HTML snippet that shows the backbone in 3Dmol.js (N, CA, C, O; Angstrom):
<script src="https://3Dmol.org/build/3Dmol-min.js"></script>
<div id="view" style="width:600px;height:400px;position:relative"></div>
<script>
const pdb = `
ATOM      1  N   UNK A   1      -5.987   3.658   9.636  1.00  0.00           N
ATOM      2  CA  UNK A   1      -7.516   3.285   9.643  1.00  0.00           C
ATOM      3  C   UNK A   1      -7.759   3.851  11.065  1.00  0.00           C
ATOM      4  O   UNK A   1      -7.066   3.780  12.080  1.00  0.00           O
ATOM      5  N   UNK A   2      -9.089   4.500  10.799  1.00  0.00           N
ATOM      6  CA  UNK A   2      -9.828   5.255  11.903  1.00  0.00           C
ATOM      7  C   UNK A   2     -10.865   4.456  12.103  1.00  0.00           C
ATOM      8  O   UNK A   2     -11.131   3.657  11.204  1.00  0.00           O
ATOM      9  N   UNK A   3     -11.743   4.481  13.394  1.00  0.00           N
ATOM     10  CA  UNK A   3     -12.643   3.620  13.984  1.00  0.00           C
ATOM     11  C   UNK A   3     -13.240   4.471  14.775  1.00  0.00           C
ATOM     12  O   UNK A   3     -12.635   4.868  15.771  1.00  0.00           O
ATOM     13  N   UNK A   4     -14.638   4.954  14.475  1.00  0.00           N
ATOM     14  CA  UNK A   4     -15.328   5.646  15.615  1.00  0.00           C
ATOM     15  C   UNK A   4     -16.698   4.833  15.692  1.00  0.00           C
ATOM     16  O   UNK A   4     -17.385   4.660  14.685  1.00  0.00           O
ATOM     17  N   UNK A   5     -17.029   4.378  16.865  1.00  0.00           N
ATOM     18  CA  UNK A   5     -17.856   3.870  17.364  1.00  0.00           C
ATOM     19  C   UNK A   5     -19.424   4.597  17.661  1.00  0.00           C
ATOM     20  O   UNK A   5     -19.538   5.492  18.499  1.00  0.00           O
ATOM     21  N   UNK A   6     -20.289   4.220  17.071  1.00  0.00           N
ATOM     22  CA  UNK A   6     -21.326   4.569  16.863  1.00  0.00           C
ATOM     23  C   UNK A   6     -22.312   4.937  18.301  1.00  0.00           C
ATOM     24  O   UNK A   6     -23.320   5.642  18.260  1.00  0.00           O
ATOM     25  N   UNK A   7     -21.826   4.363  19.395  1.00  0.00           N
ATOM     26  CA  UNK A   7     -22.236   4.530  20.446  1.00  0.00           C
ATOM     27  C   UNK A   7     -21.445   5.426  21.249  1.00  0.00           C
ATOM     28  O   UNK A   7     -21.877   5.669  22.375  1.00  0.00           O
ATOM     29  N   UNK A   8     -20.037   6.129  20.771  1.00  0.00           N
ATOM     30  CA  UNK A   8     -19.736   6.820  21.899  1.00  0.00           C
ATOM     31  C   UNK A   8     -18.940   7.612  20.744  1.00  0.00           C
ATOM     32  O   UNK A   8     -17.830   7.334  20.291  1.00  0.00           O
ATOM     33  N   UNK A   9     -19.841   8.728  20.366  1.00  0.00           N
ATOM     34  CA  UNK A   9     -19.393   9.143  19.216  1.00  0.00           C
ATOM     35  C   UNK A   9     -17.679  10.490  19.316  1.00  0.00           C
ATOM     36  O   UNK A   9     -16.981  10.832  18.361  1.00  0.00           O
ATOM     37  N   UNK A  10     -17.498  10.989  21.050  1.00  0.00           N
ATOM     38  CA  UNK A  10     -16.760  11.645  21.221  1.00  0.00           C
ATOM     39  C   UNK A  10     -15.692  10.244  21.557  1.00  0.00           C
ATOM     40  O   UNK A  10     -15.075  10.339  22.618  1.00  0.00           O
ATOM     41  N   UNK A  11     -15.535   9.435  21.028  1.00  0.00           N
ATOM     42  CA  UNK A  11     -14.208   8.605  21.204  1.00  0.00           C
ATOM     43  C   UNK A  11     -14.119   8.133  19.990  1.00  0.00           C
ATOM     44  O   UNK A  11     -15.083   7.841  19.282  1.00  0.00           O
ATOM     45  N   UNK A  12     -12.388   7.990  19.549  1.00  0.00           N
ATOM     46  CA  UNK A  12     -12.282   7.264  18.487  1.00  0.00           C
ATOM     47  C   UNK A  12     -10.773   6.834  18.281  1.00  0.00           C
ATOM     48  O   UNK A  12      -9.826   7.554  18.599  1.00  0.00           O
ATOM     49  N   UNK A  13     -10.668   5.717  17.776  1.00  0.00           N
ATOM     50  CA  UNK A  13      -9.302   5.295  17.628  1.00  0.00           C
ATOM     51  C   UNK A  13      -8.414   5.188  16.149  1.00  0.00           C
ATOM     52  O   UNK A  13      -9.032   5.319  15.093  1.00  0.00           O
ATOM     53  N   UNK A  14      -7.058   4.965  16.145  1.00  0.00           N
ATOM     54  CA  UNK A  14      -6.257   5.064  14.877  1.00  0.00           C
ATOM     55  C   UNK A  14      -5.314   3.875  15.001  1.00  0.00           C
ATOM     56  O   UNK A  14      -5.144   3.340  16.096  1.00  0.00           O
ATOM     57  N   UNK A  15      -4.747   3.486  13.988  1.00  0.00           N
ATOM     58  CA  UNK A  15      -4.131   2.631  13.572  1.00  0.00           C
ATOM     59  C   UNK A  15      -3.487   2.831  12.532  1.00  0.00           C
ATOM     60  O   UNK A  15      -4.045   2.736  11.438  1.00  0.00           O
ATOM     61  N   UNK A  16      -2.190   3.146  12.650  1.00  0.00           N
ATOM     62  CA  UNK A  16      -1.244   3.111  11.289  1.00  0.00           C
ATOM     63  C   UNK A  16      -0.185   2.357  11.288  1.00  0.00           C
ATOM     64  O   UNK A  16       0.507   1.999  12.240  1.00  0.00           O
ATOM     65  N   UNK A  17      -0.092   2.139  10.215  1.00  0.00           N
ATOM     66  CA  UNK A  17       1.034   1.435   9.629  1.00  0.00           C
ATOM     67  C   UNK A  17       2.040   1.945   8.674  1.00  0.00           C
ATOM     68  O   UNK A  17       1.577   2.224   7.569  1.00  0.00           O
ATOM     69  N   UNK A  18       3.174   2.113   8.821  1.00  0.00           N
ATOM     70  CA  UNK A  18       4.263   3.163   8.226  1.00  0.00           C
ATOM     71  C   UNK A  18       5.444   2.087   7.915  1.00  0.00           C
ATOM     72  O   UNK A  18       6.243   1.886   8.830  1.00  0.00           O
ATOM     73  N   UNK A  19       5.583   1.511   6.919  1.00  0.00           N
ATOM     74  CA  UNK A  19       6.460   0.716   6.782  1.00  0.00           C
ATOM     75  C   UNK A  19       6.788  -0.325   7.822  1.00  0.00           C
ATOM     76  O   UNK A  19       6.087  -1.331   7.713  1.00  0.00           O
ATOM     77  N   UNK A  20       7.672  -0.349   8.803  1.00  0.00           N
ATOM     78  CA  UNK A  20       8.326  -1.334   9.629  1.00  0.00           C
ATOM     79  C   UNK A  20       7.407  -0.742  10.754  1.00  0.00           C
ATOM     80  O   UNK A  20       7.539  -1.556  11.668  1.00  0.00           O
ATOM     81  N   UNK A  21       6.662   0.107  11.123  1.00  0.00           N
ATOM     82  CA  UNK A  21       6.151   0.535  12.217  1.00  0.00           C
ATOM     83  C   UNK A  21       4.659   0.711  12.466  1.00  0.00           C
ATOM     84  O   UNK A  21       4.031   1.203  11.529  1.00  0.00           O
ATOM     85  N   UNK A  22       4.023   0.412  13.504  1.00  0.00           N
ATOM     86  CA  UNK A  22       2.951   0.333  13.881  1.00  0.00           C
ATOM     87  C   UNK A  22       2.521   1.581  14.571  1.00  0.00           C
ATOM     88  O   UNK A  22       3.324   1.812  15.476  1.00  0.00           O
ATOM     89  N   UNK A  23       1.835   2.238  14.528  1.00  0.00           N
ATOM     90  CA  UNK A  23       0.898   3.521  15.329  1.00  0.00           C
ATOM     91  C   UNK A  23      -0.094   3.046  15.883  1.00  0.00           C
ATOM     92  O   UNK A  23      -0.684   2.148  15.284  1.00  0.00           O
ATOM     93  N   UNK A  24      -0.576   3.476  17.149  1.00  0.00           N
ATOM     94  CA  UNK A  24      -2.039   3.070  17.715  1.00  0.00           C
ATOM     95  C   UNK A  24      -2.066   4.349  18.822  1.00  0.00           C
ATOM     96  O   UNK A  24      -1.220   4.634  19.670  1.00  0.00           O
ATOM     97  N   UNK A  25      -3.435   5.062  18.481  1.00  0.00           N
ATOM     98  CA  UNK A  25      -3.643   6.126  19.157  1.00  0.00           C
ATOM     99  C   UNK A  25      -5.054   6.382  19.392  1.00  0.00           C
ATOM    100  O   UNK A  25      -5.829   6.264  18.443  1.00  0.00           O
ATOM    101  N   UNK A  26      -5.581   6.793  20.798  1.00  0.00           N
ATOM    102  CA  UNK A  26      -7.029   7.127  20.982  1.00  0.00           C
ATOM    103  C   UNK A  26      -7.233   8.677  21.089  1.00  0.00           C
ATOM    104  O   UNK A  26      -6.297   9.336  21.543  1.00  0.00           O
ATOM    105  N   UNK A  27      -8.257   9.234  20.749  1.00  0.00           N
ATOM    106  CA  UNK A  27      -8.539  10.599  21.087  1.00  0.00           C
ATOM    107  C   UNK A  27     -10.118  10.488  21.422  1.00  0.00           C
ATOM    108  O   UNK A  27     -10.962   9.711  20.975  1.00  0.00           O
ATOM    109  N   UNK A  28     -10.225  11.551  22.381  1.00  0.00           N
ATOM    110  CA  UNK A  28     -11.524  11.989  22.795  1.00  0.00           C
ATOM    111  C   UNK A  28     -11.497  13.455  22.762  1.00  0.00           C
ATOM    112  O   UNK A  28     -10.676  14.364  22.887  1.00  0.00           O
ATOM    113  N   UNK A  29     -12.886  13.276  22.517  1.00  0.00           N
ATOM    114  CA  UNK A  29     -13.325  15.156  22.917  1.00  0.00           C
ATOM    115  C   UNK A  29     -14.129  14.762  23.819  1.00  0.00           C
ATOM    116  O   UNK A  29     -14.781  13.717  23.838  1.00  0.00           O
ATOM    117  N   UNK A  30     -14.072  16.037  24.979  1.00  0.00           N
ATOM    118  CA  UNK A  30     -15.119  16.294  26.191  1.00  0.00           C
ATOM    119  C   UNK A  30     -15.458  17.451  25.951  1.00  0.00           C
ATOM    120  O   UNK A  30     -14.763  18.380  25.541  1.00  0.00           O
ATOM    121  N   UNK A  31     -16.757  17.419  26.249  1.00  0.00           N
ATOM    122  CA  UNK A  31     -17.820  18.815  26.200  1.00  0.00           C
ATOM    123  C   UNK A  31     -17.416  19.900  25.359  1.00  0.00           C
ATOM    124  O   UNK A  31     -17.571  21.088  25.646  1.00  0.00           O
ATOM    125  N   UNK A  32     -16.852  19.423  24.233  1.00  0.00           N
ATOM    126  CA  UNK A  32     -16.882  20.264  22.992  1.00  0.00           C
ATOM    127  C   UNK A  32     -15.542  21.318  23.562  1.00  0.00           C
ATOM    128  O   UNK A  32     -15.420  22.345  22.893  1.00  0.00           O
ATOM    129  N   UNK A  33     -14.763  21.182  24.475  1.00  0.00           N
ATOM    130  CA  UNK A  33     -14.162  22.545  24.741  1.00  0.00           C
ATOM    131  C   UNK A  33     -12.781  21.377  25.065  1.00  0.00           C
ATOM    132  O   UNK A  33     -11.827  21.764  24.391  1.00  0.00           O
ATOM    133  N   UNK A  34     -12.359  19.940  25.976  1.00  0.00           N
ATOM    134  CA  UNK A  34     -11.138  19.577  25.977  1.00  0.00           C
ATOM    135  C   UNK A  34     -11.067  18.510  24.948  1.00  0.00           C
ATOM    136  O   UNK A  34     -12.105  17.957  24.583  1.00  0.00           O
ATOM    137  N   UNK A  35      -9.693  18.120  24.363  1.00  0.00           N
ATOM    138  CA  UNK A  35      -9.552  17.261  23.500  1.00  0.00           C
ATOM    139  C   UNK A  35      -8.310  16.434  24.121  1.00  0.00           C
ATOM    140  O   UNK A  35      -7.236  16.959  24.417  1.00  0.00           O
ATOM    141  N   UNK A  36      -8.523  15.475  24.229  1.00  0.00           N
ATOM    142  CA  UNK A  36      -7.270  14.264  24.752  1.00  0.00           C
ATOM    143  C   UNK A  36      -6.836  13.668  23.932  1.00  0.00           C
ATOM    144  O   UNK A  36      -7.521  13.410  22.943  1.00  0.00           O
ATOM    145  N   UNK A  37      -5.638  13.267  24.041  1.00  0.00           N
ATOM    146  CA  UNK A  37      -4.976  12.095  22.927  1.00  0.00           C
ATOM    147  C   UNK A  37      -4.036  11.543  23.428  1.00  0.00           C
ATOM    148  O   UNK A  37      -3.132  12.134  24.017  1.00  0.00           O
ATOM    149  N   UNK A  38      -4.126  10.148  23.241  1.00  0.00           N
ATOM    150  CA  UNK A  38      -2.846   9.332  23.999  1.00  0.00           C
ATOM    151  C   UNK A  38      -2.561   8.305  22.493  1.00  0.00           C
ATOM    152  O   UNK A  38      -3.444   7.965  21.707  1.00  0.00           O
ATOM    153  N   UNK A  39      -1.002   7.943  22.390  1.00  0.00           N
ATOM    154  CA  UNK A  39      -0.660   7.105  21.501  1.00  0.00           C
ATOM    155  C   UNK A  39       0.401   6.048  21.806  1.00  0.00           C
ATOM    156  O   UNK A  39       0.758   6.054  22.985  1.00  0.00           O
ATOM    157  N   UNK A  40       0.954   5.195  21.067  1.00  0.00           N
ATOM    158  CA  UNK A  40       2.056   4.447  21.256  1.00  0.00           C
ATOM    159  C   UNK A  40       2.776   4.525  19.899  1.00  0.00           C
ATOM    160  O   UNK A  40       2.387   3.732  19.042  1.00  0.00           O
ATOM    161  N   UNK A  41       3.677   5.292  19.616  1.00  0.00           N
ATOM    162  CA  UNK A  41       4.757   4.937  18.525  1.00  0.00           C
ATOM    163  C   UNK A  41       5.595   3.589  18.487  1.00  0.00           C
ATOM    164  O   UNK A  41       6.436   3.232  19.311  1.00  0.00           O
ATOM    165  N   UNK A  42       5.272   3.075  17.605  1.00  0.00           N
ATOM    166  CA  UNK A  42       5.973   1.678  17.067  1.00  0.00           C
ATOM    167  C   UNK A  42       6.134   0.750  18.274  1.00  0.00           C
ATOM    168  O   UNK A  42       7.156   0.176  18.648  1.00  0.00           O
ATOM    169  N   UNK A  43       4.337   0.715  19.044  1.00  0.00           N
ATOM    170  CA  UNK A  43       4.019   0.068  20.137  1.00  0.00           C
ATOM    171  C   UNK A  43       5.107  -0.105  21.693  1.00  0.00           C
ATOM    172  O   UNK A  43       5.212  -0.941  22.590  1.00  0.00           O
ATOM    173  N   UNK A  44       5.832   1.337  21.309  1.00  0.00           N
ATOM    174  CA  UNK A  44       6.517   1.369  22.924  1.00  0.00           C
ATOM    175  C   UNK A  44       7.104   2.610  23.095  1.00  0.00           C
ATOM    176  O   UNK A  44       8.126   2.526  23.776  1.00  0.00           O
ATOM    177  N   UNK A  45       6.803   3.872  22.682  1.00  0.00           N
ATOM    178  CA  UNK A  45       7.081   4.841  23.010  1.00  0.00           C
ATOM    179  C   UNK A  45       5.311   5.693  22.965  1.00  0.00           C
ATOM    180  O   UNK A  45       4.444   5.680  22.091  1.00  0.00           O
ATOM    181  N   UNK A  46       5.374   6.467  24.563  1.00  0.00           N
ATOM    182  CA  UNK A  46       4.046   7.026  24.704  1.00  0.00           C
ATOM    183  C   UNK A  46       4.242   8.362  23.951  1.00  0.00           C
ATOM    184  O   UNK A  46       5.346   8.750  23.571  1.00  0.00           O
ATOM    185  N   UNK A  47       3.125   9.013  23.770  1.00  0.00           N
ATOM    186  CA  UNK A  47       3.167  10.444  23.483  1.00  0.00           C
ATOM    187  C   UNK A  47       1.301  10.498  24.134  1.00  0.00           C
ATOM    188  O   UNK A  47       0.501   9.592  24.366  1.00  0.00           O
ATOM    189  N   UNK A  48       1.224  11.667  24.221  1.00  0.00           N
ATOM    190  CA  UNK A  48      -0.082  12.255  24.377  1.00  0.00           C
ATOM    191  C   UNK A  48      -0.043  13.963  24.677  1.00  0.00           C
ATOM    192  O   UNK A  48       0.875  14.772  24.812  1.00  0.00           O
ATOM    193  N   UNK A  49      -1.294  14.040  24.699  1.00  0.00           N
ATOM    194  CA  UNK A  49      -1.468  15.625  24.501  1.00  0.00           C
ATOM    195  C   UNK A  49      -2.739  15.855  24.993  1.00  0.00           C
ATOM    196  O   UNK A  49      -3.552  14.931  24.997  1.00  0.00           O
ATOM    197  N   UNK A  50      -3.119  17.289  25.538  1.00  0.00           N
ATOM    198  CA  UNK A  50      -4.228  17.979  26.244  1.00  0.00           C
ATOM    199  C   UNK A  50      -4.484  19.483  25.336  1.00  0.00           C
ATOM    200  O   UNK A  50      -3.631  20.358  25.480  1.00  0.00           O
ATOM    201  N   UNK A  51      -5.345  19.675  24.664  1.00  0.00           N
ATOM    202  CA  UNK A  51      -5.863  20.695  24.086  1.00  0.00           C
ATOM    203  C   UNK A  51      -7.431  21.058  24.453  1.00  0.00           C
ATOM    204  O   UNK A  51      -8.439  20.386  24.238  1.00  0.00           O
ATOM    205  N   UNK A  52      -7.262  22.661  25.230  1.00  0.00           N
ATOM    206  CA  UNK A  52      -8.467  23.590  25.756  1.00  0.00           C
ATOM    207  C   UNK A  52      -8.863  24.427  24.362  1.00  0.00           C
ATOM    208  O   UNK A  52      -8.062  25.140  23.757  1.00  0.00           O
ATOM    209  N   UNK A  53     -10.333  24.191  23.948  1.00  0.00           N
ATOM    210  CA  UNK A  53     -10.428  24.952  22.462  1.00  0.00           C
ATOM    211  C   UNK A  53     -11.289  25.950  23.502  1.00  0.00           C
ATOM    212  O   UNK A  53     -11.721  25.731  24.633  1.00  0.00           O
ATOM    213  N   UNK A  54     -11.355  27.137  22.643  1.00  0.00           N
ATOM    214  CA  UNK A  54     -11.828  28.314  22.894  1.00  0.00           C
ATOM    215  C   UNK A  54     -11.845  29.077  21.917  1.00  0.00           C
ATOM    216  O   UNK A  54     -10.872  29.579  21.355  1.00  0.00           O
ATOM    217  N   UNK A  55     -13.413  29.247  21.568  1.00  0.00           N
ATOM    218  CA  UNK A  55     -13.849  29.865  20.524  1.00  0.00           C
ATOM    219  C   UNK A  55     -14.248  31.513  20.707  1.00  0.00           C
ATOM    220  O   UNK A  55     -15.122  31.771  21.535  1.00  0.00           O
ATOM    221  N   UNK A  56     -13.753  32.398  20.107  1.00  0.00           N
ATOM    222  CA  UNK A  56     -13.638  33.680  19.867  1.00  0.00           C
ATOM    223  C   UNK A  56     -14.494  34.358  19.073  1.00  0.00           C
ATOM    224  O   UNK A  56     -14.336  35.564  18.883  1.00  0.00           O
TER     225      UNK A  56
END
`;
const viewer = $3Dmol.createViewer("view");
viewer.addModel(pdb, "pdb");
viewer.setStyle({}, {cartoon: {color: "spectrum"}});
viewer.zoomTo();
viewer.render();
</script>
């Protein structure tokens, strides 16, 4: 399930149920160039990432 707030269009949350695991994540798009992602896998393992997007 993905939820995007109508007040903060660049921020959205994700909840995913996979059998006996629940994954929770947050994505954020900053200035159309920088994309940030953070998540908890099974509620205890953190993972995150940063992406810089350059259009050629």
